[in-house]
C-alpha positions as CSV (number, residue, x, y, z in Angstrom):
1,M,7.4,-2.2,39.3
2,R,9.2,-4.8,40.9
3,P,12.2,-6.0,39.1
4,S,11.1,-9.9,38.1
5,A,8.3,-8.0,37.2
6,R,10.0,-5.7,34.7
7,I,12.0,-8.6,33.1
8,P,9.1,-10.1,31.3
9,S,7.1,-6.7,30.1
10,I,10.5,-5.7,29.0
11,L,11.0,-9.3,27.0
12,A,7.7,-9.0,25.8
13,G,7.7,-5.2,24.3
14,L,11.2,-6.8,22.3
15,A,9.5,-9.5,20.7
16,L,6.4,-7.5,20.0
17,A,9.0,-4.5,18.2
18,V,11.0,-7.9,16.2
19,G,8.1,-9.5,15.1
20,G,6.6,-6.3,13.5
21,A,9.7,-5.1,12.2
22,V,10.0,-9.4,10.5
23,A,6.1,-8.6,9.3
24,L,6.8,-4.9,7.8
25,A,10.0,-5.3,6.4
26,P,9.7,-5.6,2.6
27,S,10.7,-9.2,1.1
28,A,12.4,-7.3,-2.4
29,Q,14.2,-10.2,-3.8
30,A,11.4,-11.8,-4.3
31,D,9.5,-9.5,-6.4
32,A,13.1,-9.5,-8.4
33,K,13.0,-12.8,-9.1
34,A,9.0,-13.3,-9.8
35,C,9.9,-10.5,-12.3
36,E,12.2,-13.0,-13.5
37,Q,10.6,-15.9,-14.2
38,Y,8.1,-14.6,-15.7
39,V,10.7,-13.6,-18.6
40,A,12.6,-17.6,-18.1
41,Q,9.1,-18.6,-19.4
42,H,7.6,-15.9,-21.2
43,A,10.5,-14.3,-23.3
44,P,13.6,-17.3,-23.1
45,K,14.7,-15.9,-25.7
46,A,15.5,-12.7,-23.0
47,T,17.2,-14.0,-20.0
48,D,20.2,-12.3,-20.8
49,G,19.2,-8.9,-19.8
50,A,16.0,-9.5,-17.6
51,A,18.0,-9.3,-13.8
52,E,18.9,-6.0,-14.1
53,A,16.0,-4.8,-16.0
54,C,13.9,-6.4,-13.0
55,Y,16.0,-4.0,-10.6
56,Q,14.5,-1.8,-12.3
57,G,11.5,-2.3,-12.3
58,Q,12.0,-3.0,-8.9
59,I,13.1,0.4,-8.3
60,G,10.1,1.5,-9.2
61,N,11.9,2.5,-13.2
62,Q,9.2,0.3,-15.0
63,T,10.1,2.3,-18.1
64,S,13.8,1.3,-18.0
65,C,12.8,-2.0,-17.4
66,V,10.4,-2.7,-20.2
67,S,13.1,-1.1,-22.8
68,S,15.3,-3.1,-22.1
69,L,13.4,-6.0,-21.7
70,V,12.2,-5.0,-25.7
71,A,15.8,-4.4,-26.5
72,V,17.1,-8.0,-25.5
73,G,14.1,-9.5,-27.3
74,A,11.1,-10.0,-24.8
75,S,7.5,-8.8,-26.7
76,K,6.0,-5.6,-25.3
77,D,3.6,-7.3,-23.4
78,A,5.6,-9.8,-22.2
79,A,8.3,-7.2,-21.1
80,N,5.2,-5.4,-19.3
81,S,3.5,-7.9,-17.4
82,A,7.4,-9.0,-16.5
83,C,7.9,-5.4,-15.2
84,E,4.9,-5.2,-13.4
85,A,6.1,-9.0,-11.4
86,S,8.5,-6.9,-10.4
87,R,6.9,-3.9,-8.3
């Protein structure tokens, strides 16, 4: 293969690899923010503990997320919905 033909192929391969990595990257921060926003709208008195609780939900610990939100004043229904948003 000629060097002049090799460079565009390498660049095209790199562009596809980088594009695929960006497309598959998780948007973890957006999920925690969605949970925190839900708490702010539906259980405003529980916003102080929302960040840590939503993080627990984001990493898959839904039980801890719900119990933490209930402990700081959210209703069980609001806590369940907020923790679902963190997934």
